[in-house]
N, CA, C and O of each residue as an XYZ file, in Angstrom:
464
protein
N      24.070    133.945     74.751
C      25.339    133.342     74.666
C      25.656    132.849     76.175
O      26.065    131.710     76.398
N      25.440    133.773     77.154
C      25.567    133.359     78.554
C      24.969    132.024     78.796
O      25.624    131.112     79.300
N      23.611    131.893     78.406
C      22.922    130.596     78.604
C      23.613    129.291     78.059
O      23.742    128.258     78.717
N      24.027    129.475     76.804
C      24.790    128.521     76.266
C      26.108    128.111     77.067
O      26.441    126.940     77.247
N      26.674    129.002     77.434
C      27.965    128.790     78.305
C      27.769    128.003     79.562
O      28.545    127.134     79.959
N      26.345    128.490     80.327
C      26.043    127.824     81.502
C      25.631    126.532     81.288
O      25.968    125.650     82.078
N      24.842    126.259     80.181
C      24.310    124.742     79.883
C      25.701    123.931     79.411
O      25.690    122.700     79.371
N      26.548    124.472     79.162
C      27.979    123.734     78.707
C      28.574    123.520     80.152
O      28.951    122.375     80.398
N      28.688    124.333     80.995
C      29.052    124.192     82.337
C      28.492    123.184     83.001
O      29.213    122.324     83.507
N      27.051    123.127     83.111
C      26.418    122.383     83.826
C      26.613    120.824     83.552
O      26.358    120.015     84.444
N      27.036    120.452     82.394
C      27.234    119.122     82.050
C      28.498    118.635     82.669
O      28.671    117.417     82.615
N      29.315    119.279     83.184
C      30.671    118.727     83.809
C      30.544    118.949     85.432
O      31.487    118.824     86.213
N      29.278    119.283     85.774
C      29.445    119.560     87.282
C      28.921    117.858     87.869
O      28.109    117.167     87.254
N      29.489    117.515     88.947
C      29.037    116.242     89.515
C      27.969    116.443     90.205
O      27.616    117.543     90.629
N      27.230    115.110     90.406
C      25.964    115.218     90.957
C      26.253    114.874     92.694
O      25.582    115.426     93.566
N      27.164    114.052     92.948
C      27.137    113.827     94.526
C      28.385    114.551     95.004
O      29.489    114.036     94.827
N      28.264    115.590     95.535
C      29.340    116.507     96.001
C      29.050    116.900     97.428
O      28.054    117.588     97.651
N      29.823    116.528     98.391
C      29.269    116.838     99.839
C      29.282    118.190    100.048
O      29.946    118.998     99.399
N      28.440    118.464    101.084
C      28.514    119.942    101.564
C      29.683    120.211    102.420
O      29.662    119.903    103.611
N      30.697    120.771    101.868
C      31.958    121.028    102.373
C      31.883    122.609    102.920
O      31.408    123.543    102.275
N      32.381    122.677    104.070
C      32.568    124.064    104.825
C      33.963    124.311    105.182
O      34.847    123.455    105.169
N      34.094    125.488    105.489
C      35.600    125.943    106.064
C      35.744    125.400    107.464
O      34.926    125.642    108.352
N      36.950    124.566    107.640
C      37.147    124.055    108.929
C      36.866    122.690    108.998
O      37.143    122.003    109.981
N      36.270    122.231    107.884
C      35.998    120.820    107.822
C      37.496    120.105    107.542
O      38.398    120.653    106.908
N      37.576    118.714    108.170
C      38.862    117.993    108.046
C      38.119    117.034    106.808
O      37.116    116.353    107.022
N      38.764    117.116    105.580
C      38.418    116.191    104.485
C      39.516    115.377    104.056
O      40.686    115.472    104.424
N      39.010    114.552    103.224
C      39.894    113.336    102.638
C      39.538    113.284    101.216
O      38.462    112.832    100.826
N      40.562    113.808    100.347
C      40.387    114.075     98.974
C      41.109    112.911     98.340
O      42.290    112.667     98.585
N      40.284    112.127     97.431
C      40.843    111.069     96.837
C      41.224    111.430     95.180
O      40.309    111.440     94.356
N      42.360    111.666     94.851
C      42.950    112.339     93.820
C      43.563    111.272     92.778
O      44.452    110.517     93.172
N      43.180    111.216     91.694
C      43.805    110.409     90.660
C      44.957    110.809     90.213
O      44.928    111.933     89.710
N      46.215    110.147     90.222
C      47.522    110.328     89.714
C      47.748    109.592     88.468
O      47.480    108.396     88.360
N      48.256    110.327     87.499
C      48.851    109.494     86.311
C      50.481    109.791     86.351
O      51.058    110.878     86.356
N      51.021    108.451     86.377
C      52.609    108.509     86.198
C      52.800    107.811     85.004
O      52.677    106.593     85.130
N      53.055    108.200     83.924
C      53.103    107.508     82.742
C      52.024    106.631     82.158
O      51.082    107.130     81.542
N      52.147    105.312     82.344
C      50.758    104.457     81.945
C      50.167    104.103     83.053
O      49.094    103.513     82.923
N      50.682    104.356     84.429
C      50.078    103.777     85.509
C      49.279    104.939     85.943
O      49.619    106.115     85.816
N      48.040    104.442     86.538
C      47.202    105.442     87.305
C      47.043    104.969     88.802
O      46.916    103.773     89.064
N      47.054    105.910     89.739
C      46.813    105.295     90.977
C      45.976    106.525     91.699
O      45.817    107.634     91.188
N      45.475    106.114     92.978
C      44.585    107.205     93.665
C      45.447    107.596     94.909
O      45.898    106.835     95.765
N      45.570    108.917     94.819
C      46.271    109.405     96.217
C      45.390    110.140     96.932
O      44.557    110.893     96.426
N      45.593    109.886     98.495
C      44.367    110.559     99.372
C      45.398    111.591    100.096
O      46.547    111.395    100.493
N      44.595    112.748    100.128
C      45.260    113.755    100.798
C      44.239    114.319    101.838
O      43.199    114.866    101.473
N      44.576    114.164    103.124
C      43.741    114.533    104.149
C      44.151    115.724    104.964
O      45.244    115.673    105.528
N      43.375    116.827    105.094
C      43.552    117.907    105.823
C      42.453    118.820    105.941
O      41.322    118.489    105.587
N      42.730    120.014    106.442
C      41.799    121.039    106.977
C      41.431    122.046    105.737
O      42.275    122.595    105.029
N      40.154    122.172    105.622
C      39.803    123.236    104.509
C      39.971    124.684    104.986
O      39.207    125.080    105.867
N      40.904    125.511    104.484
C      41.179    126.775    104.964
C      40.635    127.771    104.091
O      40.686    128.924    104.518
N      40.066    127.562    102.833
C      39.699    128.431    101.992
C      38.642    127.717    100.795
O      38.728    126.574    100.347
N      37.833    128.562    100.512
C      36.908    128.116     99.294
C      36.871    129.205     98.381
O      36.831    130.354     98.820
N      36.880    128.971     97.150
C      36.909    130.081     96.094
C      36.097    129.460     94.814
O      36.145    128.287     94.444
N      35.317    130.557     94.206
C      34.759    130.099     93.065
C      33.542    129.602     92.970
O      33.051    129.280     94.052
N      32.832    129.417     91.945
C      31.395    128.722     92.028
C      31.226    128.138     90.610
O      31.805    128.565     89.611
N      30.307    127.046     90.652
C      30.107    126.366     89.566
C      31.276    125.369     89.249
O      31.926    124.887     90.177
N      31.503    125.107     88.145
C      32.763    124.078     87.784
C      34.021    124.642     88.116
O      35.022    123.931     88.020
N      34.119    125.889     88.516
C      35.398    126.445     89.096
C      35.590    126.526     90.292
O      36.548    127.184     90.698
N      34.699    125.857     91.203
C      34.726    125.732     92.769
C      35.841    125.142     93.132
O      36.054    124.017     92.680
N      36.758    125.725     93.981
C      37.889    125.175     94.395
C      38.037    125.174     95.869
O      37.565    126.164     96.429
N      38.608    124.247     96.637
C      38.983    124.385     98.113
C      40.447    124.259     98.170
O      41.081    123.689     97.282
N      41.022    124.824     99.280
C      42.384    124.765     99.789
C      42.312    123.943    100.838
O      41.548    124.196    101.770
N      43.077    122.883    100.824
C      43.270    121.995    101.839
C      44.532    121.934    102.462
O      45.445    121.808    101.645
N      44.910    121.985    103.732
C      46.152    122.236    104.371
C      46.341    121.090    105.413
O      45.436    120.682    106.142
N      47.404    120.696    105.401
C      47.886    119.363    106.508
C      49.412    119.706    106.690
O      50.224    120.210    105.915
N      49.518    119.247    108.012
C      50.962    119.255    108.434
C      51.690    117.967    107.869
O      51.234    116.866    108.180
N      52.720    118.051    107.112
C      53.354    116.850    106.783
C      54.532    116.019    107.668
O      54.477    115.741    108.866
N      55.469    115.749    106.840
C      56.595    115.166    107.714
C      57.388    116.367    108.131
O      57.479    117.392    107.454
N      57.958    116.166    109.301
C      59.063    117.126    109.928
C      58.294    118.388    110.315
O      58.996    119.391    110.445
N      56.938    118.530    110.530
C      56.067    119.619    110.787
C      56.041    120.713    109.671
O      55.953    121.927    109.855
N      56.125    120.116    108.589
C      56.121    121.163    107.425
C      54.763    121.237    106.904
O      54.213    120.172    106.623
N      54.123    122.363    106.729
C      52.888    122.523    106.268
C      52.673    122.420    104.669
O      53.366    123.053    103.873
N      51.699    121.607    104.321
C      51.379    121.426    102.883
C      50.094    121.862    102.527
O      49.131    121.591    103.243
N      49.970    122.580    101.379
C      48.804    123.005    101.060
C      48.398    122.646     99.497
O      49.315    122.811     98.693
N      47.317    122.243     99.043
C      47.163    121.805     97.898
C      45.485    122.319     97.646
O      44.597    122.214     98.492
N      45.327    122.903     96.232
C      43.957    123.495     95.932
C      43.459    122.369     94.825
O      44.136    122.049     93.847
N      42.200    121.842     95.139
C      41.553    120.974     94.330
C      40.398    121.628     93.981
O      39.774    122.330     94.777
N      39.972    121.384     92.487
C      38.924    121.838     91.824
C      37.756    120.740     92.301
O      38.019    119.569     92.027
N      36.736    120.950     92.856
C      35.813    119.961     93.464
C      35.275    119.208     92.138
O      35.257    117.980     92.053
N      34.952    119.851     91.378
C      34.176    119.235     89.810
C      35.234    118.608     88.864
O      34.878    117.981     87.867
N      36.392    118.766     89.152
C      37.597    118.246     88.266
C      37.420    116.578     88.145
O      37.018    115.830     89.037
N      37.786    116.255     86.950
C      37.553    114.642     86.725
C      38.628    114.062     87.320
O      38.523    112.849     87.504
N      39.835    114.697     87.744
C      40.913    113.887     88.444
C      40.441    113.680     89.938
O      40.970    112.726     90.510
N      39.561    114.400     90.634
C      39.074    114.323     91.882
C      38.051    113.157     91.704
O      37.077    113.297     90.964
N      38.280    112.037     92.376
C      37.458    110.966     92.387
C      36.432    111.117     93.492
O      35.239    111.183     93.196
N      36.839    111.175     94.758
C      35.936    111.578     95.725
C      36.290    112.602     96.901
O      37.484    112.857     97.059
N      35.517    113.102     97.590
C      35.793    113.830     98.779
C      35.004    113.355     99.851
O      33.778    113.303     99.749
N      35.650    112.980    100.946
C      34.950    112.424    102.148
C      35.193    113.532    103.311
O      36.296    114.072    103.397
N      34.297    113.810    104.069
C      34.166    114.596    105.144
C      34.582    113.846    106.492
O      33.853    112.955    106.928
N      35.688    114.191    107.111
C      36.025    113.233    108.249
C      35.324    113.869    109.609
O      34.726    113.217    110.465
N      35.509    115.083    109.601
C      34.838    115.774    110.765
C      34.588    117.180    110.495
O      35.054    117.764    109.516
N      33.816    117.737    111.412
C      33.289    119.346    111.259
C      34.150    120.018    112.614
O      34.404    119.503    113.703
N      34.487    121.406    112.062
C      35.053    122.125    113.213
C      34.292    123.385    113.377
O      33.586    123.745    112.435
N      34.345    124.089    114.434
C      33.908    125.264    114.768
C      34.676    126.296    114.305
O      35.840    126.419    114.685
N      34.112    127.139    113.442
C      34.989    128.232    112.892
C      34.282    129.488    112.972
O      33.052    129.447    112.997
N      34.938    130.707    113.021
C      34.239    131.999    113.158
C      34.928    132.945    111.845
O      34.861    134.174    111.799
N      35.508    132.185    110.941
C      36.168    133.048    109.932
C      35.887    132.635    108.656
O      35.276    131.568    108.597
N      36.199    133.263    107.435
C      35.519    132.562    106.138
C      36.896    132.102    105.533
O      36.849    131.290    104.609
N      38.058    132.528    105.953
C      39.324    132.036    105.608
C      40.237    131.760    106.726
O      40.456    132.603    107.596
N      40.873    130.375    106.715
C      41.548    130.164    108.072
C      43.130    130.293    107.564
O      43.837    129.291    107.670
N      43.670    131.472    107.034
C      44.898    131.463    106.860
C      45.903    131.635    107.933
O      47.110    131.432    107.809
N      45.199    132.086    109.149
C      45.963    132.212    110.443
C      46.620    130.754    110.704
O      47.607    130.714    111.437
N      46.187    129.709    110.214
C      46.463    128.523    110.637
C      47.827    128.025    110.123
O      48.399    127.022    110.550
N      48.397    129.055    108.904
C      49.699    128.846    108.388
C      50.701    129.263    109.452
O      51.757    128.634    109.506
N      50.503    130.152    110.213
C      51.506    130.569    111.393
C      51.474    129.588    112.663
O      52.357    129.705    113.513
N      50.575    128.726    112.785
C      50.443    127.883    113.878
C      51.000    126.395    113.640
O      50.951    125.764    112.584
N      51.500    126.013    114.772
C      52.079    124.466    114.605
C      51.621    123.820    116.074
O      51.345    124.462    117.087
N      51.617    122.488    115.920
C      51.073    121.827    117.030
C      49.783    122.127    117.567
O      48.878    122.487    116.815
N      49.601    122.002    118.906
C      48.282    121.917    119.507
C      47.664    123.319    119.187
O      46.443    123.304    119.035
N      48.321    124.583    119.051
C      47.834    125.717    118.530
C      47.015    125.742    117.259
O      46.054    126.505    117.156
N      47.379    124.923    116.292
C      46.877    124.587    115.144
C      45.808    123.915    115.107
O      45.387    123.677    113.975
N      44.985    123.369    116.316
C      43.766    122.734    116.167
C      42.633    123.513    116.376
O      42.690    124.521    117.081
N      41.578    123.136    115.818
C      40.311    123.747    115.852
C      39.237    122.922    116.520
O      39.267    121.699    116.378
N      38.319    123.481    117.217
C      37.399    122.992    118.141
C      36.470    122.080    117.453
O      35.787    122.542    116.540
N      36.356    120.762    117.801
C      35.497    119.895    116.990
C      33.806    120.142    117.197
O      33.248    120.382    118.268
N      33.283    120.035    116.094
C      31.896    120.289    116.173
C      31.120    119.321    116.398
O      31.228    118.590    115.413
N      30.224    118.773    117.286
C      29.600    117.681    117.511
C      28.254    117.890    116.667
O      27.569    118.912    116.653
N      28.013    116.631    115.926
C      26.601    116.574    115.005
C      26.177    115.299    115.438
O      25.131    114.816    115.004
């Protein structure tokens, strides 16, 4: 029974998924459907958490929006609505979850850039 479920799940996995890590600044291209219209909306921010595995693998992306208000969105990596994920840059982190960034604003919310 479990083998059958795993084989069904593997059909929906995307082949080309970048190696995303905590602290990366990513640009997520998400398909938005409004009535009959479809468009691609880009959400760029820092990956502060990763959860799940397989088709349920999700990332939490945080950005500082207008007027200094923090905005967080959770994206399922293998969801059909997620067109692509681009890694803009890597950051040096020492935590598995970066929830402490929620309390920080401005320059204090910056992470050290990792050179590659």
